[in-house]
C-alpha positions in Angstrom: -0.5 -7.2 27.2 -1.4 -7.1 30.7 -3.4 -5.0 31.9 -4.4 -5.7 36.0 -7.8 -5.9 36.9 -8.3 -3.1 39.2 -7.0 -1.0 35.8 -9.4 -2.7 33.8 -12.0 -2.4 35.2 -12.4 1.2 36.3 -11.5 1.8 32.1 -14.7 -0.1 32.0 -16.6 2.0 34.3 -15.6 4.6 32.6 -16.6 3.7 29.6 -20.2 2.4 30.8 -21.0 5.9 32.1 -19.9 7.6 29.6 -22.3 6.0 27.7 -24.8 6.7 30.4 -25.3 4.1 32.9 -25.6 5.7 36.2 -22.5 4.9 38.3 -24.2 1.9 40.3 -25.0 0.1 36.9 -21.7 0.9 35.7 -20.1 -0.6 38.8 -22.3 -3.9 38.5 -21.2 -4.3 34.5 -17.4 -3.9 35.1 -17.3 -5.8 37.9 -19.1 -8.8 35.7 -16.9 -8.4 33.1 -14.2 -8.3 34.8 -15.3 -11.3 36.9 -15.6 -13.2 33.4 -12.1 -12.1 32.1 -10.3 -12.7 35.7 -12.3 -16.6 35.2 -10.5 -17.1 31.7 -14.3 -16.5 29.7 -12.9 -13.6 27.8 -15.2 -14.2 24.8 -17.4 -12.6 28.1 -15.4 -10.1 28.9 -14.4 -6.2 28.2 -13.8 -7.8 25.0 -18.0 -6.9 24.4 -17.5 -3.7 25.0 -17.5 -2.3 21.1 -20.6 -5.1 21.2 -22.6 -3.1 24.1 -21.9 0.9 23.0 -22.7 0.3 19.4 -25.9 -1.0 20.8 -26.2 1.6 23.0 -26.0 4.2 20.2 -28.5 2.5 18.2 -31.0 2.4 20.8 -31.2 -1.1 21.2 -29.5 -1.8 24.6 -31.0 1.1 26.9 -29.3 2.2 30.1 -30.4 2.0 33.9 -33.6 -0.4 33.4 -34.7 -2.8 35.8 -36.2 -6.2 36.1 -40.0 -5.7 35.6 -41.9 -8.2 37.2 -44.5 -9.4 34.6 -46.1 -12.0 37.6 -44.6 -12.7 41.2 -46.2 -14.9 42.6 -44.9 -16.4 45.7 -42.4 -19.8 43.9 -43.0 -18.3 39.9 -41.4 -15.0 38.6 -42.0 -13.5 34.8 -39.7 -10.6 34.3 -39.0 -8.7 31.6 -36.1 -6.8 30.7 -36.5 -3.6 28.9 -33.7 -4.5 26.9 -31.5 -3.2 29.9 -28.4 -4.4 30.7 -28.7 -8.3 31.7 -26.0 -8.2 33.6 -28.2 -5.9 36.2 -31.7 -7.0 35.1 -30.9 -11.3 35.4 -28.5 -10.7 39.1 -32.3 -9.0 40.4 -34.1 -11.3 38.3 -32.0 -14.0 40.1 -32.0 -12.6 43.9 -35.9 -12.8 43.7 -35.6 -16.1 42.9 -33.1 -17.2 45.1 -35.9 -15.3 48.0 -38.3 -17.5 46.9 -35.6 -20.7 46.9 -35.2 -20.3 50.5 -38.8 -19.6 51.6 -40.7 -21.9 49.7 -38.2 -24.5 48.5 -38.0 -24.0 44.9 -38.4 -20.6 42.7 -38.7 -21.1 38.8 -37.4 -17.7 36.4 -38.8 -16.7 34.0 -36.5 -13.9 32.4 -37.1 -12.3 28.9 -36.4 -9.1 26.6 -32.9 -8.8 27.9 -29.9 -7.5 27.3 -27.0 -9.8 26.6 -26.7 -11.5 30.6 -22.6 -12.4 30.4 -21.5 -14.7 31.4 -24.2 -17.5 33.5 -21.8 -19.2 35.3 -22.3 -15.7 37.3 -25.8 -16.2 38.4 -25.5 -20.3 39.5 -22.4 -18.7 41.6 -24.8 -16.2 43.1 -27.2 -18.9 43.8 -24.3 -21.2 45.0 -23.3 -19.2 47.3 -26.9 -18.4 49.1 -26.7 -22.6 49.5 -29.0 -23.1 47.1 -28.4 -25.7 43.2 -29.5 -23.9 40.1 -30.2 -25.1 36.4 -30.5 -22.3 33.4 -31.3 -22.4 29.7 -29.9 -19.4 28.3 -31.1 -18.7 24.0 -30.9 -15.7 21.8 -32.7 -14.4 19.5 -30.8 -11.6 18.4 -28.4 -11.6 14.9 -28.4 -14.0 12.3 -28.2 -18.1 13.6 -24.5 -18.5 14.7 -25.1 -22.3 14.9 -26.2 -25.9 13.3 -28.4 -27.9 13.8 -26.8 -32.0 14.0 -26.4 -33.2 10.8 -27.0 -29.8 8.9 -24.8 -27.4 7.2 -26.5 -23.3 8.5 -27.0 -22.4 11.4 -30.1 -22.4 12.8 -29.5 -21.2 16.7 -27.5 -18.7 18.7 -25.0 -20.5 21.1 -28.0 -21.7 23.8 -25.7 -21.9 27.3 -26.5 -23.9 30.3 -25.5 -23.4 33.9 -26.2 -26.2 36.8 -25.1 -25.5 39.9 -24.1 -26.6 43.5 -22.9 -25.4 46.4 -19.9 -26.8 47.8 -18.2 -24.9 50.4 -16.0 -21.6 48.1 -15.6 -24.0 45.5 -19.5 -24.8 44.3 -19.6 -27.0 40.9 -20.7 -24.9 38.5 -21.2 -26.5 35.2 -21.4 -24.1 32.9 -21.2 -24.1 28.5 -22.2 -23.1 25.8 -24.0 -25.6 23.9 -22.2 -25.3 20.6 -19.1 -27.1 20.4 -17.0 -23.1 21.5 -18.6 -19.7 22.2 -19.2 -17.8 19.3 -16.9 -14.8 21.6 -13.9 -17.2 21.6 -14.5 -17.7 17.1 -13.9 -13.0 18.1 -11.0 -13.4 20.7 -9.4 -16.3 17.8 -9.5 -13.9 15.3 -8.5 -11.1 17.3 -5.4 -13.0 18.4 -4.2 -14.3 14.8 -5.2 -17.1 15.5 -7.0 -20.9 14.6 -9.5 -21.9 16.5 -9.9 -26.2 17.2 -10.3 -28.7 14.9 -14.2 -29.4 15.3 -15.6 -26.5 16.3 -17.4 -24.3 12.6 -17.7 -25.2 9.3 -17.8 -23.3 6.0 -21.3 -22.4 4.3 -20.8 -25.2 2.0 -20.2 -27.7 5.1 -16.7 -28.5 5.0 -14.6 -28.2 8.1 -12.4 -25.2 8.7 -10.4 -23.5 11.6 -10.4 -20.4 10.8 -12.4 -17.3 11.9 -12.6 -15.7 9.0 -15.6 -18.5 8.0 -17.6 -16.5 10.4 -16.5 -12.8 10.3 -15.3 -12.9 7.2 -16.6 -10.4 3.9 -17.6 -14.0 2.5 -20.5 -16.5 2.8 -20.3 -17.5 6.1 -20.3 -21.0 8.1 -21.4 -22.3 11.2 -20.1 -23.6 14.9 -20.9 -26.5 15.2 -23.0 -27.7 18.4 -20.9 -29.7 20.9 -21.1 -34.0 21.0 -23.0 -33.5 17.9 -26.5 -34.8 17.9 -26.4 -34.3 22.5 -25.0 -30.3 21.8 -27.3 -30.3 19.1 -30.5 -32.0 20.9 -29.8 -29.2 24.4 -29.5 -26.4 22.3 -32.8 -27.4 21.4 -34.6 -27.6 24.7 -33.1 -24.1 25.1 -34.7 -22.8 22.5 -38.2 -24.5 24.0 -37.3 -23.9 28.0 -35.2 -20.1 27.3 -37.4 -18.9 25.2 -40.6 -20.6 24.3 -40.9 -20.8 28.7 -39.3 -17.9 29.4 -42.3 -15.6 26.6 -39.2 -14.2 24.9 -39.3 -16.3 21.6 -36.7 -19.0 19.8 -34.7 -18.8 17.3 -37.1 -19.0 14.0 -37.9 -15.2 15.5 -33.9 -14.3 15.0 -33.7 -10.9 12.9 -30.2 -11.7 11.2 -30.0 -7.5 11.0 -31.2 -6.7 14.3 -27.7 -5.8 16.3 -28.8 -6.2 19.2 -28.1 -9.0 21.1 -31.2 -10.6 23.1 -31.2 -13.4 25.2 -34.3 -15.5 27.9 -33.0 -17.8 30.6 -35.5 -19.9 32.1 -34.3 -20.9 35.4 -34.2 -23.2 38.2 -33.7 -22.8 42.1 -34.1 -25.7 44.8 -32.7 -25.8 47.9 -31.7 -28.9 48.8 -32.6 -28.9 52.3 -35.9 -28.7 52.4 -34.8 -32.3 49.9 -31.9 -34.0 52.2 -30.7 -34.2 55.1 -28.3 -31.1 54.7 -25.4 -32.0 56.6 -25.6 -34.7 54.3 -26.1 -33.8 51.5 -22.8 -31.1 51.9 -20.5 -34.3 53.4 -22.1 -36.5 50.6 -20.5 -33.7 47.6 -17.3 -33.2 49.5 -16.7 -36.8 48.9 -17.9 -37.7 45.3 -15.7 -34.3 44.0 -12.6 -35.9 45.8 -13.7 -39.2 43.8 -13.5 -37.5 41.0 -10.6 -36.1 41.7 -8.4 -39.5 42.6 -8.4 -40.4 39.4 -5.0 -40.9 37.7 -4.2 -37.9 35.0 -3.5 -38.8 31.4 -1.1 -35.6 32.1 0.3 -35.5 35.3 1.6 -32.3 34.9 -3.0 -31.2 34.9 -4.5 -32.5 37.0 -8.5 -33.5 37.1 -10.7 -30.8 37.8 -14.1 -30.3 38.4 -16.6 -27.9 37.0 -15.4 -24.7 38.2 -12.3 -25.3 39.4 -10.8 -24.0 35.8 -11.9 -20.2 36.2 -11.1 -20.1 40.1 -7.0 -21.4 39.0 -7.3 -19.2 36.3 -8.7 -16.1 38.5 -6.1 -16.7 40.9 -3.8 -16.2 38.1 -4.7 -13.8 36.3 -5.2 -11.6 40.2 -1.3 -12.0 40.3 -0.4 -11.8 36.6 -2.6 -9.4 35.0 -5.3 -9.9 32.3 -4.0 -10.7 28.9 -5.7 -8.5 26.5 -4.8 -8.3 22.7 -4.7 -5.6 20.7 -7.3 -6.1 18.4 -9.1 -6.0 21.0 -7.9 -3.4 23.3 -8.3 -1.0 19.9 -12.1 -1.2 19.3 -12.6 -0.9 22.9 -10.3 2.6 22.8 -12.7 3.3 19.8 -16.0 2.6 21.4 -14.4 5.1 24.3 -13.2 7.7 21.8 -17.6 7.5 20.5 -18.3 8.4 24.3 -16.0 10.8 25.4 -13.5 8.2 27.3 -10.1 8.4 26.5 -8.1 5.6 27.8 -5.9 5.1 30.3 -4.9 2.1 31.2 -1.9 0.9 29.2 
């Protein structure tokens, strides 16, 4: 079914307030989740609400927390999230980093002990909107590991996303990807929609290739996601553990507790003011020129022109604003149960 963005945002806001969030927090988190849906990343959209509500009930996600600055130098901040909503804490921490980079030209953020920060690209967009470049490395140390290292058949890490954002007018270049072949929640979405995932994405517990989401979500022994690009993605995943986990102070994959239902993220982000490095008008022209140059390449499929990072999300947003956001029946039922658990009755459809 299709649900209009504003309707879905209103329902999400009600559920979050029912679970204990302030009006301000509920609005921020609802906006973030629905924006993820609009941009085509349903894995990080409203489908995560049931897990969030369960974690609030278990005391592992704590509403109405804010960024706690453990260290705040002119160019370096260490932030503890107090297991609050990542969409709030990471946004606040990114705001500080943007301000510090504008003041000093370069700033580093180390964020730890925060619940799921959601779509990492949103923080890259936040920096790019301020005319700044961001590089972010994220890890997770909660729940059972899901991604096997290259050459292994047992999972050892989370999906460990990387985001690099570069300002480019109203269409910033935002590279935001999991270091696994696909994000874990994309497997959940596929399962809920009754379809298989792309070949080369997952393996069984015996190391055999599979496309069946039940390999990760079924009752039997669980398999693992594969990293993208074989050793390359696996290597980048390790870097996320070292930078987003060890350097940020929250810990790396070996600390993960398979019995912990929470979603605990760590992130190290570097924000750069390009105007401190190169003539800014020249840089802007060069970015525009190279983006245009990439798009002049003849496409393999005439119906699918060459795009750069950020273009697919903008195209999805325009389409879904006009047509509505698709939500499968299983996900909607799960959201309905989560809503009912906090005294909210869904009204959107």
